[in-house]
NUZAKE-408928 format. One record per atom (N, C-alpha, C): atom name; x, y, z. Coordinates in steps of 0.1 Angstrom, whole numbers, plus 5000, padded with zeros to 4 digits. Layout:
N
("CA" (X Y Z))
...
//
This chain:
174
("N" (5009 4988 5000))
("CA" (5000 5000 5000))
("C" (5009 5012 5000))
("N" (5005 5022 4992))
("CA" (5013 5035 4992))
("C" (5003 5046 4994))
("N" (5009 5057 5001))
("CA" (5001 5068 5003))
("C" (5007 5080 4996))
("N" (4998 5088 4990))
("CA" (5003 5100 4983))
("C" (4994 5111 4986))
("N" (4998 5123 4981))
("CA" (4989 5135 4983))
("C" (4983 5139 4969))
("N" (4970 5140 4969))
("CA" (4963 5143 4956))
("C" (4965 5158 4953))
("N" (4962 5162 4941))
("CA" (4963 5176 4937))
("C" (4955 5185 4946))
("N" (4943 5181 4950))
("CA" (4935 5189 4958))
("C" (4940 5191 4973))
("N" (4951 5184 4976))
("CA" (4956 5185 4990))
("C" (4951 5175 4999))
("N" (4941 5167 4995))
("CA" (4936 5157 5004))
("C" (4944 5144 5002))
("N" (4948 5137 5013))
("CA" (4956 5125 5011))
("C" (4948 5114 5004))
("N" (4955 5106 4996))
("CA" (4948 5095 4989))
("C" (4956 5083 4993))
("N" (4950 5071 4992))
("CA" (4957 5059 4995))
("C" (4955 5050 4982))
("N" (4966 5044 4978))
("CA" (4966 5035 4967))
("C" (4968 5021 4972))
("N" (4959 5013 4969))
("CA" (4959 4999 4973))
("C" (4959 4990 4961))
("N" (4969 4981 4960))
("CA" (4970 4973 4948))
("C" (4966 4958 4953))
("N" (4956 4953 4946))
("CA" (4952 4939 4948))
("C" (4955 4931 4936))
("N" (4960 4920 4937))
("CA" (4963 4911 4926))
("C" (4954 4899 4926))
("N" (4948 4896 4915))
("CA" (4939 4885 4913))
("C" (4943 4878 4901))
("N" (4945 4865 4901))
("CA" (4949 4857 4889))
("C" (4937 4848 4886))
("N" (4932 4850 4873))
("CA" (4921 4843 4868))
("C" (4926 4838 4854))
("N" (4924 4825 4852))
("CA" (4928 4820 4838))
("C" (4915 4820 4830))
("N" (4915 4828 4819))
("CA" (4904 4828 4810))
("C" (4909 4833 4797))
("N" (4901 4833 4787))
("CA" (4905 4838 4774))
("C" (4905 4854 4774))
("N" (4913 4860 4766))
("CA" (4915 4874 4766))
("C" (4902 4882 4763))
("N" (4893 4875 4756))
("CA" (4880 4882 4753))
("C" (4871 4884 4765))
("N" (4872 4875 4775))
("CA" (4864 4877 4787))
("C" (4871 4883 4799))
("N" (4884 4885 4798))
("CA" (4892 4890 4810))
("C" (4887 4904 4814))
("N" (4885 4913 4805))
("CA" (4880 4926 4809))
("C" (4866 4926 4815))
("N" (4857 4918 4810))
("CA" (4844 4916 4816))
("C" (4844 4911 4830))
("N" (4853 4901 4832))
("CA" (4854 4895 4845))
("C" (4859 4905 4855))
("N" (4870 4913 4851))
("CA" (4876 4923 4860))
("C" (4865 4934 4863))
("N" (4857 4938 4853))
("CA" (4847 4948 4855))
("C" (4837 4943 4865))
("N" (4832 4931 4864))
("CA" (4822 4926 4873))
("C" (4828 4925 4887))
("N" (4840 4921 4889))
("CA" (4846 4920 4902))
("C" (4848 4934 4908))
("N" (4852 4944 4900))
("CA" (4853 4958 4905))
("C" (4839 4963 4909))
("N" (4829 4961 4901))
("CA" (4816 4966 4904))
("C" (4811 4960 4917))
("N" (4813 4948 4920))
("CA" (4809 4941 4932))
("C" (4817 4948 4944))
("N" (4830 4950 4942))
("CA" (4838 4956 4952))
("C" (4834 4970 4955))
("N" (4832 4978 4944))
("CA" (4827 4992 4946))
("C" (4814 4993 4953))
("N" (4805 4984 4950))
("CA" (4792 4984 4957))
("C" (4793 4981 4972))
("N" (4802 4972 4975))
("CA" (4804 4968 4989))
("C" (4812 4979 4997))
("N" (4823 4984 4991))
("CA" (4831 4993 4999))
("C" (4827 5008 4996))
("N" (4822 5011 4985))
("CA" (4818 5025 4982))
("C" (4829 5034 4977))
("N" (4839 5029 4971))
("CA" (4850 5037 4966))
("C" (4852 5035 4951))
("N" (4858 5044 4944))
("CA" (4860 5043 4930))
("C" (4873 5035 4927))
("N" (4872 5026 4918))
("CA" (4883 5017 4915))
("C" (4886 5017 4900))
("N" (4898 5014 4896))
("CA" (4901 5011 4882))
("C" (4909 4998 4882))
("N" (4910 4992 4870))
("CA" (4918 4979 4870))
("C" (4925 4979 4856))
("N" (4935 4971 4856))
("CA" (4943 4968 4844))
("C" (4943 4953 4842))
("N" (4940 4948 4830))
("CA" (4941 4934 4828))
("C" (4954 4932 4820))
("N" (4960 4921 4822))
("CA" (4973 4918 4816))
("C" (4973 4904 4809))
("N" (4979 4902 4798))
("CA" (4981 4889 4792))
("C" (4992 4883 4800))
("N" (4993 4869 4800))
("CA" (5003 4862 4807))
("C" (5017 4867 4802))
("N" (5026 4870 4812))
("CA" (5039 4875 4808))
("C" (5041 4890 4807))
("N" (5030 4897 4806))
("CA" (5030 4912 4805))
("C" (5032 4918 4819))
("N" (5039 4929 4820))
("CA" (5041 4935 4833))
("C" (5036 4950 4833))
("N" (5038 4957 4823))
("CA" (5036 4972 4824))
("C" (5024 4976 4816))
("N" (5021 4971 4804))
("CA" (5010 4976 4796))
("C" (4998 4967 4799))
("N" (4987 4973 4801))
("CA" (4975 4965 4803))
("C" (4962 4973 4798))
("N" (4952 4966 4797))
("CA" (4939 4973 4792))
("C" (4932 4978 4805))
("N" (4929 4991 4805))
("CA" (4922 4997 4816))
("C" (4907 4993 4815))
("N" (4902 4989 4825))
("CA" (4887 4985 4825))
("C" (4879 4997 4830))
("N" (4871 5002 4821))
("CA" (4862 5013 4824))
("C" (4849 5008 4829))
("N" (4844 5014 4840))
("CA" (4831 5010 4845))
("C" (4821 5021 4843))
("N" (4816 5022 4831))
("CA" (4807 5033 4828))
("C" (4795 5033 4837))
("N" (4792 5045 4842))
("CA" (4780 5046 4851))
("C" (4783 5041 4865))
("N" (4794 5035 4868))
("CA" (4796 5029 4881))
("C" (4805 5037 4890))
("N" (4810 5048 4885))
("CA" (4819 5057 4892))
("C" (4812 5064 4903))
("N" (4817 5063 4915))
("CA" (4812 5071 4926))
("C" (4822 5071 4937))
("N" (4821 5082 4945))
("CA" (4830 5084 4956))
("C" (4822 5082 4969))
("N" (4830 5080 4980))
("CA" (4823 5079 4993))
("C" (4815 5091 4995))
("N" (4803 5090 5000))
("CA" (4794 5101 5003))
("C" (4784 5103 4991))
("N" (4787 5098 4979))
("CA" (4777 5099 4968))
("C" (4765 5091 4971))
("N" (4754 5094 4965))
("CA" (4742 5086 4968))
("C" (4743 5073 4962))
("N" (4735 5063 4967))
("CA" (4735 5050 4962))
("C" (4727 5049 4949))
("N" (4729 5039 4941))
("CA" (4721 5037 4929))
("C" (4706 5038 4932))
("N" (4698 5043 4923))
("CA" (4684 5045 4926))
("C" (4676 5032 4928))
("N" (4680 5021 4921))
("CA" (4673 5009 4922))
("C" (4681 4999 4931))
("N" (4674 4993 4940))
("CA" (4680 4983 4950))
("C" (4672 4971 4949))
("N" (4678 4959 4946))
("CA" (4671 4947 4945))
("C" (4677 4938 4957))
("N" (4668 4933 4965))
("CA" (4671 4925 4976))
("C" (4666 4910 4974))
("N" (4675 4902 4968))
("CA" (4670 4888 4965))
("C" (4665 4880 4976))
("N" (4672 4881 4988))
("CA" (4668 4873 4999))
("C" (4654 4876 5004))
("N" (4650 4889 5005))
("CA" (4637 4893 5009))
("C" (4627 4895 4998))
("N" (4633 4894 4985))
("CA" (4625 4895 4973))
("C" (4618 4909 4973))
("N" (4626 4919 4976))
("CA" (4621 4933 4976))
("C" (4628 4941 4965))
("N" (4621 4951 4960))
("CA" (4627 4960 4950))
("C" (4624 4974 4955))
("N" (4634 4982 4957))
("CA" (4633 4996 4961))
("C" (4637 5006 4951))
("N" (4629 5015 4947))
("CA" (4632 5026 4938))
("C" (4633 5039 4945))
("N" (4645 5045 4946))
("CA" (4647 5057 4954))
("C" (4642 5055 4968))
("N" (4644 5044 4974))
("CA" (4640 5041 4988))
("C" (4626 5037 4990))
("N" (4618 5037 4979))
("CA" (4603 5033 4980))
("C" (4602 5019 4975))
("N" (4595 5010 4983))
("CA" (4593 4996 4980))
("C" (4583 4995 4969))
("N" (4586 4987 4958))
("CA" (4577 4985 4947))
("C" (4572 4971 4948))
("N" (4560 4969 4943))
("CA" (4554 4955 4943))
("C" (4556 4949 4930))
("N" (4562 4936 4930))
("CA" (4565 4929 4918))
("C" (4559 4915 4920))
("N" (4554 4909 4909))
("CA" (4549 4895 4909))
("C" (4562 4887 4910))
("N" (4560 4874 4912))
("CA" (4572 4865 4912))
("C" (4579 4865 4899))
("N" (4572 4864 4888))
("CA" (4579 4864 4875))
("C" (4585 4877 4872))
("N" (4579 4889 4875))
("CA" (4585 4902 4873))
("C" (4598 4903 4881))
("N" (4597 4899 4893))
("CA" (4609 4900 4902))
("C" (4620 4891 4896))
("N" (4618 4879 4893))
("CA" (4628 4870 4888))
("C" (4634 4875 4875))
("N" (4625 4880 4866))
("CA" (4630 4886 4853))
("C" (4639 4898 4855))
("N" (4635 4907 4864))
("CA" (4643 4919 4867))
("C" (4657 4915 4873))
("N" (4656 4905 4882))
("CA" (4668 4901 4889))
("C" (4678 4894 4879))
("N" (4672 4885 4871))
("CA" (4681 4878 4861))
("C" (4687 4888 4851))
("N" (4680 4897 4846))
("CA" (4685 4907 4837))
("C" (4695 4916 4843))
("N" (4693 4920 4856))
("CA" (4702 4929 4862))
("C" (4715 4922 4866))
("N" (4714 4909 4869))
("CA" (4727 4902 4872))
("C" (4735 4899 4859))
("N" (4729 4901 4848))
("CA" (4735 4898 4835))
("C" (4735 4911 4826))
("N" (4741 4922 4830))
("CA" (4739 4934 4822))
("C" (4747 4933 4809))
("N" (4742 4941 4800))
("CA" (4749 4943 4787))
("C" (4749 4930 4778))
("N" (4740 4921 4782))
("CA" (4739 4909 4773))
("C" (4725 4908 4768))
("N" (4723 4904 4756))
("CA" (4710 4903 4750))
("C" (4705 4889 4752))
("N" (4693 4888 4756))
("CA" (4686 4874 4758))
("C" (4674 4874 4750))
("N" (4672 4863 4742))
("CA" (4659 4862 4735))
("C" (4648 4858 4745))
("N" (4636 4859 4740))
("CA" (4624 4856 4749))
("C" (4624 4842 4754))
("N" (4627 4832 4746))
("CA" (4627 4818 4750))
("C" (4638 4815 4760))
("N" (4650 4821 4759))
("CA" (4660 4819 4769))
("C" (4656 4826 4782))
("N" (4650 4837 4782))
("CA" (4645 4844 4794))
("C" (4635 4835 4801))
("N" (4625 4830 4793))
("CA" (4615 4821 4800))
("C" (4622 4809 4806))
("N" (4631 4803 4799))
("CA" (4638 4791 4805))
("C" (4646 4795 4817))
("N" (4653 4806 4817))
("CA" (4661 4810 4829))
("C" (4652 4814 4841))
("N" (4641 4821 4838))
("CA" (4633 4826 4849))
("C" (4623 4816 4854))
("N" (4616 4810 4845))
("CA" (4606 4800 4849))
("C" (4610 4786 4849))
("N" (4621 4783 4842))
("CA" (4626 4769 4841))
("C" (4618 4762 4830))
("N" (4612 4769 4821))
("CA" (4604 4763 4811))
("C" (4612 4764 4797))
("N" (4612 4754 4790))
("CA" (4617 4754 4776))
("C" (4605 4757 4767))
("N" (4608 4765 4757))
("CA" (4598 4768 4747))
("C" (4587 4778 4753))
("N" (4575 4776 4750))
("CA" (4565 4785 4755))
("C" (4563 4797 4747))
("N" (4554 4806 4751))
("CA" (4551 4818 4743))
("C" (4560 4829 4748))
("N" (4568 4834 4739))
("CA" (4577 4844 4743))
("C" (4571 4858 4745))
("N" (4558 4859 4741))
("CA" (4551 4871 4743))
("C" (4548 4873 4758))
("N" (4548 4863 4766))
("CA" (4546 4864 4780))
("C" (4557 4873 4786))
("N" (4570 4872 4781))
("CA" (4581 4880 4785))
("C" (4578 4894 4782))
("N" (4573 4897 4770))
("CA" (4570 4911 4765))
("C" (4560 4917 4775))
("N" (4550 4910 4780))
("CA" (4540 4916 4789))
("C" (4547 4919 4802))
("N" (4555 4910 4807))
("CA" (4561 4912 4820))
("C" (4572 4923 4820))
("N" (4579 4924 4809))
("CA" (4589 4935 4807))
("C" (4581 4949 4807))
("N" (4570 4949 4800))
("CA" (4562 4961 4799))
("C" (4557 4965 4813))
("N" (4553 4955 4821))
("CA" (4549 4958 4835))
("C" (4561 4963 4844))
("N" (4572 4957 4842))
("CA" (4584 4961 4850))
("C" (4587 4976 4846))
("N" (4587 4979 4833))
("CA" (4590 4992 4828))
("C" (4580 5002 4834))
("N" (4568 4998 4835))
("CA" (4557 5007 4840))
("C" (4560 5011 4855))
("N" (4566 5001 4862))
("CA" (4568 5004 4876))
("C" (4581 5012 4878))
("N" (4591 5011 4869))
("CA" (4603 5018 4871))
("C" (4604 5032 4864))
("N" (4596 5034 4853))
("CA" (4596 5046 4846))
("C" (4588 5056 4853))
("N" (4591 5069 4852))
("CA" (4601 5075 4844))
("C" (4614 5076 4851))
("N" (4615 5072 4863))
("CA" (4628 5073 4871))
("C" (4639 5065 4864))
("N" (4637 5053 4859))
("CA" (4647 5045 4853))
("C" (4641 5038 4840))
("N" (4650 5036 4831))
("CA" (4647 5028 4819))
("C" (4658 5018 4816))
("N" (4660 5009 4825))
("CA" (4672 5000 4824))
("C" (4671 4989 4814))
("N" (4659 4985 4809))
("CA" (4657 4974 4800))
("C" (4655 4979 4786))
("N" (4663 4975 4777))
("CA" (4663 4979 4763))
("C" (4658 4968 4755))
("N" (4649 4971 4745))
("CA" (4644 4961 4736))
("C" (4654 4961 4724))
("N" (4659 4949 4721))
("CA" (4668 4947 4709))
("C" (4659 4941 4698))
("N" (4655 4949 4689))
("CA" (4645 4945 4679))
("C" (4649 4932 4672))
("N" (4639 4923 4672))
("CA" (4641 4911 4665))
("C" (4649 4900 4673))
("N" (4654 4904 4685))
("CA" (4662 4895 4692))
("C" (4656 4893 4706))
("N" (4655 4903 4714))
("CA" (4650 4902 4728))
("C" (4653 4914 4736))
("N" (4658 4912 4748))
("CA" (4660 4923 4758))
("C" (4674 4923 4764))
("N" (4678 4935 4767))
("CA" (4692 4937 4773))
("C" (4690 4947 4785))
("N" (4697 4944 4796))
("CA" (4697 4953 4808))
("C" (4709 4963 4807))
("N" (4705 4976 4805))
("CA" (4716 4986 4803))
("C" (4717 4994 4815))
("N" (4711 4991 4826))
("CA" (4711 5000 4838))
("C" (4721 4995 4849))
("N" (4732 4989 4846))
("CA" (4741 4983 4856))
("C" (4745 4994 4866))
("N" (4748 5006 4862))
("CA" (4752 5016 4871))
("C" (4741 5022 4880))
("N" (4728 5018 4877))
("CA" (4717 5023 4884))
("C" (4711 5013 4894))
("N" (4717 5001 4895))
("CA" (4711 4991 4904))
("C" (4722 4986 4913))
("N" (4717 4983 4925))
("CA" (4725 4976 4935))
("C" (4718 4963 4939))
("N" (4724 4952 4937))
("CA" (4719 4939 4941))
("C" (4724 4936 4955))
("N" (4716 4937 4965))
("CA" (4721 4935 4979))
("C" (4722 4920 4982))
("N" (4732 4917 4990))
("CA" (4735 4903 4995))
("C" (4737 4894 4984))
//
């Protein structure tokens, strides 16, 4: 650990953590970003990371956490999902969700920036293969109705399915 003085005159602390994960280079940045997001949510500090190929020492890809930057004292994300108690809070206010709505929101928020087709969402959330994908459309519409206009985290990818784009706006507790 090293301590230095920032430009503003306030002392800063630099802490270096090393984590070794064997994966392909395509997924390394995504894994690092997810780990940092989790750590930031828990500790409440701003973090950056560098990913390195095996054998590299100085040059690395900086992982940017768009929308996840915050400093101690900043407000928490507006959407809080509590899986253990099955509660959803928007700006501190408890929202009512059906079982399927809650499971769908939780699944999408745990898998941000990935597009899922309707059949996959039904299989993941309800454990059903096949079925009518329009059921997902109805429940996504209901979720949006409860979150809007404060948040619009679920994006429709035309002809494919849905993607959760609100990673910086949600905290999954516990």
